PAGU-112805 format. One record per residue (C-alpha): z negated, x negated, y. Coordinates in steps of 0.001 Angstrom, whole numbers, plus 500000, padded with zeros to 6 digits. Each point is the difference from the previous one (the first is absolute). Example, Ala and Ser with C-alpha at 12.3 -4.5 7.8 and 13.67 -1.06 7.14 Angstrom:
2
+--------+--------+--------+
!      Z !      X !      Y !
+--------+--------+--------+
! 492200 ! 487700 ! 495500 !
! 500660 ! 498630 ! 503440 !
+--------+--------+--------+
***
This chain:
592
+--------+--------+--------+
!      Z !      X !      Y !
+--------+--------+--------+
! 298294 ! 294643 ! 434532 !
! 500522 ! 503861 ! 499582 !
! 501702 ! 500260 ! 503340 !
! 502277 ! 497525 ! 499210 !
! 500874 ! 501845 ! 496595 !
! 500753 ! 502523 ! 502352 !
! 502560 ! 498396 ! 502299 !
! 503865 ! 499467 ! 498918 !
! 500736 ! 495453 ! 499615 !
! 501514 ! 498576 ! 503149 !
! 502853 ! 498343 ! 497658 !
! 500888 ! 497040 ! 502246 !
! 503557 ! 498146 ! 500643 !
! 500375 ! 496939 ! 500790 !
! 503745 ! 498646 ! 501968 !
! 498436 ! 496999 ! 501263 !
! 503118 ! 497956 ! 497747 !
! 502476 ! 502557 ! 500841 !
! 499193 ! 501644 ! 503679 !
! 497986 ! 497347 ! 500595 !
! 502711 ! 496916 ! 499561 !
! 502352 ! 502306 ! 501825 !
! 497218 ! 498228 ! 502778 !
! 502404 ! 498115 ! 502883 !
! 499604 ! 495655 ! 498496 !
! 498638 ! 501053 ! 497179 !
! 501072 ! 498895 ! 496566 !
! 498094 ! 499530 ! 496862 !
! 501554 ! 498619 ! 496968 !
! 500015 ! 501330 ! 496447 !
! 496370 ! 497813 ! 498632 !
! 498478 ! 501251 ! 503482 !
! 500820 ! 503637 ! 499828 !
! 498777 ! 499844 ! 496241 !
! 496857 ! 498206 ! 501286 !
! 499296 ! 502610 ! 502594 !
! 500434 ! 503130 ! 497125 !
! 497377 ! 498278 ! 497775 !
! 497255 ! 500318 ! 503013 !
! 501480 ! 503420 ! 500640 !
! 499638 ! 500688 ! 496381 !
! 496549 ! 498932 ! 499844 !
! 499164 ! 501856 ! 503466 !
! 500879 ! 503055 ! 498020 !
! 502991 ! 501023 ! 501780 !
! 501340 ! 503354 ! 497785 !
! 503443 ! 499093 ! 501269 !
! 502546 ! 497093 ! 500768 !
! 503194 ! 499980 ! 502071 !
! 501438 ! 496596 ! 498473 !
! 503188 ! 500079 ! 501511 !
! 503326 ! 501116 ! 500669 !
! 501603 ! 498781 ! 497007 !
! 503962 ! 500842 ! 500857 !
! 499563 ! 497679 ! 504049 !
! 500564 ! 497101 ! 497129 !
! 499945 ! 497752 ! 497292 !
! 496002 ! 498684 ! 501171 !
! 499047 ! 503186 ! 500406 !
! 500567 ! 501191 ! 497050 !
! 498707 ! 496768 ! 497682 !
! 497056 ! 500351 ! 502401 !
! 498561 ! 504194 ! 499046 !
! 501317 ! 499329 ! 496146 !
! 497685 ! 497001 ! 499755 !
! 497151 ! 502412 ! 502283 !
! 501033 ! 502574 ! 497446 !
! 499886 ! 497506 ! 496632 !
! 496964 ! 497873 ! 501582 !
! 497674 ! 501999 ! 501767 !
! 501006 ! 503376 ! 498583 !
! 498241 ! 500060 ! 497206 !
! 496290 ! 498788 ! 501760 !
! 496824 ! 500885 ! 500011 !
! 497580 ! 497312 ! 501359 !
! 497564 ! 502036 ! 502540 !
! 501784 ! 503272 ! 499248 !
! 497588 ! 500853 ! 497181 !
! 496674 ! 501494 ! 499765 !
! 497506 ! 503077 ! 502430 !
! 501827 ! 500452 ! 503410 !
! 503179 ! 498130 ! 499132 !
! 503222 ! 501740 ! 499261 !
! 500559 ! 499283 ! 496000 !
! 502939 ! 499558 ! 499454 !
! 503268 ! 496993 ! 501172 !
! 501338 ! 499928 ! 503492 !
! 503726 ! 502434 ! 499841 !
! 502631 ! 497735 ! 501084 !
! 502429 ! 501206 ! 502352 !
! 503815 ! 499408 ! 500963 !
! 501636 ! 501707 ! 503548 !
! 503488 ! 500873 ! 499733 !
! 501832 ! 502151 ! 502133 !
! 501904 ! 503218 ! 499187 !
! 502972 ! 498226 ! 497778 !
! 500532 ! 499424 ! 496634 !
! 500177 ! 496286 ! 499492 !
! 496602 ! 499960 ! 502754 !
! 498105 ! 501810 ! 496916 !
! 501198 ! 498311 ! 496923 !
! 499264 ! 497121 ! 501332 !
! 496508 ! 501191 ! 501236 !
! 499881 ! 500464 ! 496356 !
! 500957 ! 497331 ! 498346 !
! 497020 ! 497920 ! 502160 !
! 497320 ! 502298 ! 499630 !
! 500678 ! 501428 ! 496176 !
! 497488 ! 496952 ! 498389 !
! 497368 ! 501063 ! 501747 !
! 497582 ! 501996 ! 497966 !
! 499643 ! 502122 ! 503072 !
! 502997 ! 500960 ! 502073 !
! 501469 ! 501670 ! 503126 !
! 503501 ! 500675 ! 501188 !
! 499445 ! 500212 ! 503773 !
! 503382 ! 502145 ! 501775 !
! 500586 ! 500799 ! 503197 !
! 502714 ! 501428 ! 502856 !
! 499943 ! 500982 ! 503565 !
! 499172 ! 504261 ! 500697 !
! 500153 ! 499827 ! 504095 !
! 503404 ! 500826 ! 501277 !
! 500156 ! 497232 ! 502414 !
! 499688 ! 497583 ! 496391 !
! 501962 ! 502457 ! 498964 !
! 502920 ! 500573 ! 502467 !
! 500125 ! 496386 ! 501317 !
! 498768 ! 497781 ! 496909 !
! 500912 ! 501661 ! 496680 !
! 503276 ! 501999 ! 501481 !
! 499221 ! 503312 ! 497807 !
! 498500 ! 503589 ! 500129 !
! 496731 ! 501119 ! 499355 !
! 501882 ! 502174 ! 496489 !
! 501092 ! 495837 ! 499155 !
! 496960 ! 498671 ! 500580 !
! 498134 ! 502843 ! 497355 !
! 502677 ! 498901 ! 497498 !
! 499823 ! 496806 ! 500235 !
! 496172 ! 500206 ! 499697 !
! 500322 ! 502196 ! 496925 !
! 502402 ! 497638 ! 498614 !
! 497972 ! 497057 ! 500640 !
! 496525 ! 500698 ! 499283 !
! 501366 ! 501899 ! 496559 !
! 501350 ! 496485 ! 498737 !
! 496734 ! 498574 ! 500949 !
! 498300 ! 502380 ! 498230 !
! 502672 ! 499116 ! 496709 !
! 498647 ! 496816 ! 500086 !
! 496318 ! 499751 ! 501238 !
! 497393 ! 503119 ! 499505 !
! 498563 ! 498775 ! 503408 !
! 501861 ! 500984 ! 503072 !
! 499275 ! 499621 ! 503699 !
! 502675 ! 501541 ! 502458 !
! 499177 ! 498623 ! 503522 !
! 502201 ! 502497 ! 502807 !
! 500604 ! 497191 ! 502642 !
! 499008 ! 500968 ! 503852 !
! 498135 ! 502761 ! 498436 !
! 498237 ! 500098 ! 503401 !
! 502685 ! 500490 ! 502067 !
! 501461 ! 502808 ! 497315 !
! 500842 ! 503532 ! 500545 !
! 496927 ! 501503 ! 498059 !
! 501720 ! 502732 ! 498031 !
! 502643 ! 497818 ! 499154 !
! 497566 ! 497714 ! 499000 !
! 498409 ! 502081 ! 497399 !
! 503693 ! 501140 ! 498338 !
! 500135 ! 496397 ! 499652 !
! 496726 ! 499650 ! 498556 !
! 500653 ! 502284 ! 497247 !
! 503033 ! 498913 ! 499117 !
! 498430 ! 496989 ! 499024 !
! 497186 ! 501237 ! 498233 !
! 502714 ! 502378 ! 497912 !
! 501500 ! 496997 ! 499098 !
! 496877 ! 498371 ! 498512 !
! 498358 ! 498091 ! 503393 !
! 495937 ! 499558 ! 498915 !
! 498686 ! 498446 ! 503641 !
! 501719 ! 501480 ! 503356 !
! 499295 ! 497127 ! 502471 !
! 500538 ! 500970 ! 503402 !
! 500729 ! 496700 ! 502417 !
! 499896 ! 500381 ! 503851 !
! 502466 ! 497021 ! 500041 !
! 499891 ! 499034 ! 503167 !
! 496594 ! 501308 ! 501038 !
! 500063 ! 502863 ! 501928 !
! 497595 ! 501856 ! 499635 !
! 496182 ! 501132 ! 501012 !
! 497539 ! 500370 ! 497305 !
! 500127 ! 503710 ! 500531 !
! 503822 ! 500193 ! 499799 !
! 499349 ! 497847 ! 496577 !
! 497676 ! 501774 ! 499018 !
! 501834 ! 502801 ! 501177 !
! 503134 ! 499887 ! 497864 !
! 497982 ! 498906 ! 496691 !
! 498827 ! 503767 ! 500126 !
! 502263 ! 501382 ! 500527 !
! 502024 ! 498472 ! 497502 !
! 496988 ! 500041 ! 497569 !
! 500223 ! 504260 ! 500455 !
! 503850 ! 500777 ! 500554 !
! 501962 ! 497485 ! 497447 !
! 500667 ! 502172 ! 496975 !
! 498465 ! 498295 ! 496694 !
! 497654 ! 497564 ! 502749 !
! 497180 ! 500686 ! 497543 !
! 501871 ! 497874 ! 496998 !
! 500217 ! 497151 ! 501959 !
! 497733 ! 497063 ! 501713 !
! 501299 ! 499889 ! 503945 !
! 499367 ! 496747 ! 501686 !
! 499881 ! 498253 ! 503512 !
! 501847 ! 497128 ! 501329 !
! 499322 ! 499066 ! 503504 !
! 500921 ! 497247 ! 502586 !
! 498366 ! 498633 ! 502977 !
! 502182 ! 500396 ! 502516 !
! 497622 ! 501999 ! 502328 !
! 496400 ! 498551 ! 498587 !
! 499697 ! 503013 ! 497940 !
! 501028 ! 498848 ! 496183 !
! 495945 ! 500467 ! 499007 !
! 499768 ! 502744 ! 501498 !
! 502988 ! 501887 ! 499011 !
! 499516 ! 499179 ! 496683 !
! 495790 ! 501452 ! 499537 !
! 501927 ! 502676 ! 501895 !
! 502136 ! 500789 ! 496990 !
! 497634 ! 499317 ! 497771 !
! 497527 ! 502961 ! 501791 !
! 502456 ! 502679 ! 499573 !
! 501371 ! 498689 ! 495926 !
! 502000 ! 497492 ! 499731 !
! 498260 ! 497481 ! 497240 !
! 501679 ! 496608 ! 499769 !
! 499902 ! 497927 ! 502943 !
! 503163 ! 497341 ! 500184 !
! 498293 ! 496947 ! 501287 !
! 500178 ! 496408 ! 500987 !
! 497741 ! 496961 ! 500030 !
! 498782 ! 498843 ! 503585 !
! 502803 ! 502973 ! 501230 !
! 502808 ! 497712 ! 499692 !
! 503720 ! 501455 ! 500485 !
! 503060 ! 500767 ! 502377 !
! 499631 ! 500277 ! 503507 !
! 496456 ! 500357 ! 500898 !
! 498785 ! 500287 ! 495741 !
! 498795 ! 502264 ! 497766 !
! 496431 ! 502038 ! 498935 !
! 497612 ! 497277 ! 499212 !
! 498802 ! 500981 ! 496830 !
! 496461 ! 498354 ! 500783 !
! 499377 ! 502414 ! 502589 !
! 501388 ! 503029 ! 498041 !
! 497565 ! 499154 ! 496991 !
! 496381 ! 499356 ! 502271 !
! 500844 ! 503341 ! 502181 !
! 499179 ! 501087 ! 496824 !
! 497713 ! 498675 ! 498769 !
! 498278 ! 499474 ! 503222 !
! 499873 ! 504076 ! 500527 !
! 499725 ! 501179 ! 495985 !
! 499312 ! 503411 ! 501724 !
! 503289 ! 500161 ! 502418 !
! 502162 ! 499946 ! 497486 !
! 501030 ! 502205 ! 496925 !
! 500887 ! 496665 ! 497895 !
! 498200 ! 497043 ! 498424 !
! 501500 ! 496626 ! 499018 !
! 500242 ! 496927 ! 497591 !
! 500695 ! 497093 ! 501981 !
! 497564 ! 496845 ! 499876 !
! 499688 ! 499677 ! 503609 !
! 497973 ! 497064 ! 499392 !
! 503247 ! 498008 ! 499561 !
! 501373 ! 501216 ! 503560 !
! 499199 ! 496559 ! 501960 !
! 501826 ! 498034 ! 497129 !
! 502435 ! 502235 ! 499332 !
! 501017 ! 499849 ! 503925 !
! 499905 ! 496330 ! 499983 !
! 502137 ! 499451 ! 497264 !
! 502703 ! 502460 ! 501847 !
! 499415 ! 498041 ! 502788 !
! 500819 ! 496610 ! 499220 !
! 502703 ! 500967 ! 497505 !
! 501838 ! 502496 ! 502514 !
! 499068 ! 497616 ! 503199 !
! 499296 ! 503349 ! 501952 !
! 496589 ! 498956 ! 501480 !
! 497312 ! 502922 ! 500387 !
! 498706 ! 500497 ! 503448 !
! 496730 ! 498870 ! 500666 !
! 498569 ! 503562 ! 501050 !
! 501671 ! 501670 ! 496492 !
! 498291 ! 503081 ! 498773 !
! 498177 ! 499059 ! 496780 !
! 501348 ! 496571 ! 499276 !
! 500491 ! 498723 ! 503364 !
! 497738 ! 496428 ! 500802 !
! 498141 ! 502059 ! 502816 !
! 499419 ! 502768 ! 497389 !
! 496618 ! 499336 ! 499812 !
! 499159 ! 497555 ! 502896 !
! 497492 ! 501241 ! 502682 !
! 499505 ! 497307 ! 503140 !
! 498362 ! 503160 ! 502187 !
! 496675 ! 498835 ! 500684 !
! 499185 ! 503500 ! 499268 !
! 501985 ! 500608 ! 497194 !
! 498404 ! 496253 ! 498516 !
! 496544 ! 501371 ! 500718 !
! 500465 ! 503254 ! 497817 !
! 502164 ! 498451 ! 497510 !
! 496971 ! 497672 ! 499468 !
! 497726 ! 502941 ! 499701 !
! 502278 ! 501961 ! 497843 !
! 503612 ! 500278 ! 499298 !
! 499894 ! 502669 ! 500061 !
! 500008 ! 500007 ! 503702 !
! 503239 ! 499202 ! 500171 !
! 501697 ! 499752 ! 497020 !
! 501832 ! 502747 ! 498284 !
! 500942 ! 498580 ! 497192 !
! 498073 ! 496483 ! 497982 !
! 502288 ! 497134 ! 500281 !
! 499688 ! 499576 ! 496396 !
! 501036 ! 503188 ! 498817 !
! 503969 ! 498888 ! 501264 !
! 499071 ! 496209 ! 498821 !
! 498819 ! 498665 ! 503400 !
! 497080 ! 498002 ! 498011 !
! 496638 ! 498394 ! 501819 !
! 498702 ! 498422 ! 496571 !
! 496831 ! 497926 ! 500219 !
! 502270 ! 497362 ! 496723 !
! 501086 ! 496728 ! 502801 !
! 502225 ! 497835 ! 498788 !
! 500555 ! 496068 ! 500581 !
! 501078 ! 496836 ! 498544 !
! 497781 ! 500824 ! 497107 !
! 500677 ! 503305 ! 498482 !
! 501552 ! 499572 ! 497338 !
! 502926 ! 502217 ! 498192 !
! 497263 ! 502847 ! 498797 !
! 498906 ! 500348 ! 503899 !
! 503081 ! 499961 ! 501274 !
! 501711 ! 502880 ! 497578 !
! 496979 ! 502000 ! 500447 !
! 500321 ! 499974 ! 504058 !
! 504056 ! 500511 ! 499475 !
! 499102 ! 502912 ! 497752 !
! 498229 ! 501566 ! 502783 !
! 502329 ! 499312 ! 502508 !
! 502513 ! 502426 ! 498020 !
! 501728 ! 497377 ! 498309 !
! 497958 ! 500629 ! 496250 !
! 502322 ! 500902 ! 496472 !
! 503763 ! 498941 ! 500340 !
! 500143 ! 499879 ! 503142 !
! 500443 ! 496275 ! 499929 !
! 501646 ! 498254 ! 497109 !
! 498831 ! 497261 ! 498424 !
! 501632 ! 497433 ! 502060 !
! 499741 ! 501203 ! 503580 !
! 496315 ! 500235 ! 498523 !
! 499728 ! 496422 ! 499921 !
! 502391 ! 499592 ! 502810 !
! 497581 ! 502100 ! 502158 !
! 497277 ! 498124 ! 498664 !
! 501274 ! 496254 ! 500557 !
! 500826 ! 501039 ! 503918 !
! 496038 ! 501570 ! 500714 !
! 499358 ! 496204 ! 498337 !
! 501484 ! 498639 ! 502578 !
! 499163 ! 501775 ! 502407 !
! 496400 ! 500337 ! 499407 !
! 500073 ! 495376 ! 500142 !
! 500827 ! 500769 ! 503291 !
! 498126 ! 502676 ! 502076 !
! 496007 ! 499865 ! 500250 !
! 499155 ! 503595 ! 500641 !
! 501391 ! 501666 ! 496691 !
! 503123 ! 501717 ! 498774 !
! 500372 ! 503414 ! 501540 !
! 501265 ! 503451 ! 499051 !
! 502847 ! 499614 ! 501920 !
! 500708 ! 496175 ! 498898 !
! 500123 ! 501325 ! 496218 !
! 502275 ! 502724 ! 500573 !
! 502016 ! 497493 ! 502009 !
! 500129 ! 497439 ! 496975 !
! 500687 ! 503053 ! 497945 !
! 503217 ! 501492 ! 501603 !
! 501054 ! 495870 ! 500313 !
! 499360 ! 499236 ! 496449 !
! 502592 ! 503032 ! 498776 !
! 502867 ! 497803 ! 501013 !
! 498687 ! 496415 ! 501259 !
! 502915 ! 497938 ! 501716 !
! 497818 ! 496484 ! 499284 !
! 500098 ! 499266 ! 496214 !
! 496100 ! 501296 ! 499855 !
! 501025 ! 502516 ! 497141 !
! 501339 ! 497117 ! 497789 !
! 497128 ! 497338 ! 500333 !
! 497685 ! 502914 ! 499808 !
! 501244 ! 500372 ! 496738 !
! 498902 ! 496176 ! 499021 !
! 496758 ! 499923 ! 502121 !
! 497938 ! 502258 ! 502127 !
! 499085 ! 497694 ! 502344 !
! 500746 ! 499056 ! 503575 !
! 503832 ! 499985 ! 500358 !
! 502065 ! 497808 ! 502774 !
! 503839 ! 500440 ! 500576 !
! 499850 ! 496339 ! 500155 !
! 499341 ! 499565 ! 496308 !
! 501471 ! 502809 ! 498321 !
! 501963 ! 499313 ! 496842 !
! 503574 ! 500769 ! 499945 !
! 500932 ! 502879 ! 497889 !
! 502467 ! 499363 ! 497178 !
! 503673 ! 499938 ! 500415 !
! 501221 ! 503428 ! 499490 !
! 503618 ! 501150 ! 499491 !
! 502511 ! 502630 ! 502226 !
! 500022 ! 501990 ! 497268 !
! 496337 ! 500463 ! 498440 !
! 498544 ! 499710 ! 503537 !
! 497167 ! 502847 ! 500037 !
! 501893 ! 501832 ! 503350 !
! 496169 ! 501799 ! 500235 !
! 498336 ! 496867 ! 500546 !
! 499768 ! 497555 ! 503119 !
! 503026 ! 497567 ! 500036 !
! 499121 ! 498327 ! 502740 !
! 496102 ! 497634 ! 500765 !
! 498779 ! 498581 ! 502234 !
! 498919 ! 496167 ! 498364 !
! 499875 ! 498372 ! 503249 !
! 499560 ! 500579 ! 504729 !
! 499738 ! 497484 ! 502493 !
! 500013 ! 501430 ! 503787 !
! 500062 ! 497831 ! 503098 !
! 499211 ! 502371 ! 502960 !
! 497979 ! 499230 ! 503189 !
! 500310 ! 500304 ! 504057 !
! 503198 ! 497976 ! 501407 !
! 501507 ! 499111 ! 496409 !
! 502731 ! 501435 ! 498398 !
! 498428 ! 502579 ! 496653 !
! 501905 ! 498606 ! 496479 !
! 499026 ! 500877 ! 496731 !
! 500449 ! 498602 ! 496421 !
! 500014 ! 502137 ! 497138 !
! 500640 ! 499600 ! 496047 !
! 500765 ! 503017 ! 497745 !
! 500400 ! 500365 ! 496860 !
! 502882 ! 502300 ! 498413 !
! 499279 ! 501269 ! 496439 !
! 503478 ! 500656 ! 499189 !
! 500898 ! 496206 ! 501038 !
! 496766 ! 498785 ! 498871 !
! 500439 ! 497569 ! 503154 !
! 497479 ! 498756 ! 502602 !
! 502366 ! 500787 ! 503277 !
! 499214 ! 498252 ! 502901 !
! 500928 ! 499905 ! 503783 !
! 498348 ! 500211 ! 503700 !
! 501901 ! 501744 ! 503314 !
! 498371 ! 499947 ! 503734 !
! 499232 ! 503090 ! 501984 !
! 499884 ! 500503 ! 503600 !
! 497412 ! 503333 ! 499488 !
! 497025 ! 499119 ! 497778 !
! 499360 ! 498355 ! 497103 !
! 500427 ! 502998 ! 498305 !
! 503281 ! 500243 ! 500663 !
! 500831 ! 496655 ! 499448 !
! 498068 ! 500691 ! 496089 !
! 502672 ! 503369 ! 500055 !
! 503008 ! 497727 ! 500283 !
! 499526 ! 497180 ! 497207 !
! 498979 ! 502845 ! 498029 !
! 503553 ! 502085 ! 501332 !
! 501321 ! 495783 ! 499079 !
! 499463 ! 499677 ! 496399 !
! 500327 ! 503547 ! 498301 !
! 503943 ! 500404 ! 502648 !
! 497984 ! 503338 ! 500970 !
! 500995 ! 501179 ! 503504 !
! 497318 ! 502340 ! 500848 !
! 498739 ! 502269 ! 502970 !
! 496377 ! 500770 ! 500485 !
! 499567 ! 503040 ! 500487 !
! 496216 ! 500280 ! 500495 !
! 496988 ! 497633 ! 500264 !
! 496208 ! 500712 ! 500025 !
! 496499 ! 497748 ! 499579 !
! 496781 ! 501554 ! 499621 !
! 496719 ! 498462 ! 499057 !
! 498069 ! 501093 ! 496569 !
! 496976 ! 500699 ! 501757 !
! 498270 ! 498191 ! 502563 !
! 499556 ! 496602 ! 500983 !
! 501048 ! 496428 ! 499940 !
! 500337 ! 499263 ! 496652 !
! 501963 ! 504100 ! 498975 !
! 503248 ! 499874 ! 498393 !
! 503105 ! 500855 ! 501739 !
! 502246 ! 502205 ! 498633 !
! 503594 ! 500488 ! 500991 !
! 502270 ! 502067 ! 499276 !
! 504279 ! 499819 ! 500670 !
! 502860 ! 502428 ! 499596 !
! 503367 ! 498430 ! 499130 !
! 503511 ! 500710 ! 499977 !
! 503014 ! 498549 ! 499213 !
! 501810 ! 499097 ! 503007 !
! 502545 ! 501944 ! 501557 !
! 501843 ! 497155 ! 501717 !
! 502298 ! 497995 ! 497618 !
! 501243 ! 497677 ! 502432 !
! 496407 ! 498139 ! 499614 !
! 501084 ! 496188 ! 498361 !
! 496622 ! 498667 ! 497569 !
! 497867 ! 498377 ! 501159 !
! 500337 ! 501721 ! 503830 !
! 499042 ! 503260 ! 499753 !
! 497169 ! 501485 ! 502101 !
! 496684 ! 501686 ! 498189 !
! 499446 ! 501924 ! 502967 !
! 499298 ! 503802 ! 500359 !
! 502430 ! 502035 ! 498909 !
! 500468 ! 503791 ! 500471 !
! 499211 ! 502491 ! 497190 !
! 503338 ! 501456 ! 498617 !
! 501442 ! 501805 ! 496720 !
! 499786 ! 496918 ! 497913 !
! 497678 ! 499670 ! 497101 !
! 496629 ! 498026 ! 501661 !
! 497345 ! 498168 ! 497617 !
! 496263 ! 499505 ! 501011 !
! 497980 ! 496806 ! 499152 !
! 496251 ! 499555 ! 500508 !
! 498243 ! 497086 ! 499323 !
! 496401 ! 498121 ! 500922 !
! 498308 ! 497060 ! 501384 !
! 497685 ! 498562 ! 502279 !
! 502850 ! 497901 ! 501476 !
! 502259 ! 502629 ! 501284 !
! 502910 ! 497670 ! 499737 !
! 500083 ! 500001 ! 496876 !
! 499474 ! 503612 ! 499158 !
! 502895 ! 501211 ! 502604 !
! 501673 ! 496916 ! 496984 !
! 499207 ! 502042 ! 497437 !
! 500331 ! 503648 ! 501089 !
! 503481 ! 498768 ! 501282 !
! 500521 ! 498444 ! 496166 !
! 498929 ! 503067 ! 498705 !
! 502268 ! 502401 ! 501730 !
! 502635 ! 497615 ! 499384 !
! 499754 ! 500229 ! 496415 !
! 499689 ! 503998 ! 500415 !
! 503622 ! 500041 ! 501288 !
! 501591 ! 497784 ! 497435 !
! 498545 ! 501520 ! 497340 !
! 501155 ! 503878 ! 501730 !
! 503555 ! 497796 ! 500111 !
! 499766 ! 498877 ! 495967 !
! 498871 ! 503222 ! 498789 !
! 503019 ! 501943 ! 502068 !
! 502574 ! 497066 ! 498278 !
! 498324 ! 500594 ! 496753 !
! 499370 ! 503830 ! 499846 !
! 502359 ! 501977 ! 498617 !
! 499809 ! 503932 ! 498663 !
! 501311 ! 498188 ! 496815 !
! 496321 ! 499257 ! 499406 !
! 498922 ! 503315 ! 499460 !
! 498474 ! 500824 ! 496712 !
+--------+--------+--------+
***
C-alpha cells in the first residue's frame, strides 16, 4: 500500500464511443452508447470521451444523455482502491467556436465534464489540410482554448499528428495552449508512425521543454498501424505521461487504438516497472470486451491479449502438464483477475433465479450491468437452453445469452415479463398496437413471431416468416424462394415484409462451447442497399462491400442456427430503423 501511495495515479481516458466508433463498419445507437458508458463507469474509468457533439444532432443527443444519465453514477466507484468520484464526461471539438459551444452544451449537465479541443501542428497538415501558417496555428490555439476554458474549467488540447510535428514548434504550440487555460495536453501519434523509443523520447522532450509543463497533465493517444500502440503508450507513461487515451478491445480508426485492457494489465502485472498505479476493476474486462464486441459488431480475434478466447487456453501437452501442477508455470495473469472464471457452480434446468444471478455476477454482470427486463429475458433464454442441453450450460453460453438479451428480436423480452418459462417463437403473443407518434424508438419495431423453412438437396429453399410490427400493431406474413440456401430465403422474405432493401455486409457463425448441443451464435452487419433500382421483393441479401454508409450489427443465439440467423438479421434491421427514426426526430432544438 505504501508503494502505491508513493506513485502517481494513472488516469484512464476511454474513447471507445468516439474514436472507437470511427472503426470501419461500426455504428452504435444512443441506447447502446449509454449501456457501454455505464459499464465503463462501473469499471472505474476516469474519463469517457462520449462523442463529437457537433457531428450530428444524433451525436449531440447521445452525448447529452450520457452526461445526464451516466455522469452522476457512483456504482463501483466508491471504496478502497476505487476512483472515488463520478466519471468525467468529455466532448470533442475542433478549434472552431461552434464546435466548442456545442460540445459544452452537450456535456454541461454532468457533475464533472471536460472539453477536448484539437488542431493539427505538423507541417504536412498545416500546409495541405488547414492551409495556415505556424503563427496562425498558434493564434487559433490561443483563441479557441481560451474560449473552451471560459466555459469549462477542465480543458484538454491535442496537437493532431504530434508524432510528425517539429518538436520546437510543438513546444511553442503547447505553451500557448497552457497559457490559454488547457489543463491536459494530449500527444497523439495520429497515424501510428512512432516507435516506442521515438514516442517515449517525444513525451520526455515535451515534459522537459514546454513552458508551464509542470502545471498540466500529459496524455498519450497512440494508434496501432505498426502494431505498437500499447508499447508506445507504456513508453509514454515511463517518460512522464499520466493519462492514457484508450479503447476497449483496441477498436478505432484503421488498425485501431491502444487497448485499455492491455495497458492496465501491464501496469497491474509489473507494479514495480511503472511509476503509476491504476484504480480499474480488471475483473470486468472480459464482460466489457464481450459487450463492446457484440454491440459494435467488431469481433475480437481469438489470440487477442487479455480478452481473446484463447488467452488462457493451453493445447501443448507440456504446457497442460505444467498448468495442472501449478498454473503459474505458464500463466502470468490469473484468469479470474480479468473476469474469466472457473467456478464450480454448474447450471442446469433445475437451477433457479438466485443461482443464475450469482453465476452472472461472477462473470462480471453484477449491479446494474443488466436491467430487470434484460435479466428476466436472459433467464428465460437460459431455461429454454437448459431444457435441451444435457451437458449443462457453460460460461460461454451465458455470455452469449446476456449479449442476446440486450437487444432481443424474438419476442423473448415481452414474454419474460409475463412468464419465466420456456418460450417458443410460435407462441409469442402479439404486442399491443402502438401508434407511430408514440412508438418508443429505443424498442425493437419488428419481432420474429413465426418462421418455417423448407430446404434440402435437390429442392429450392423456401421460407415463410411472420413479423410483428410494433408501429402498426399488425402481424405481417410473406414467403420467398432462394437459390443459395435457407438463410438467403429467410433474409429475402424479411426484406419483402419490411419493404427495406438491405445489403448484407458480414455474416459470421460460431459456437459458444463444444458439443452438438451448443448454442449457435450468429453475428451480422447490414446497411441500406446502395442500389436504388432494386424492386421490392427482388433484392438479394448477398454479401456487399463496406462503404461510407452507416452499418448496423445484429447478434442472436439459438441451438438452431437458422433461427439465430433470422433473429440476428431482425436485430440489425431494428437498429437501422431506429437510427433512421432518430435522425428524423433529432434536432438541435431539443437541447434543454
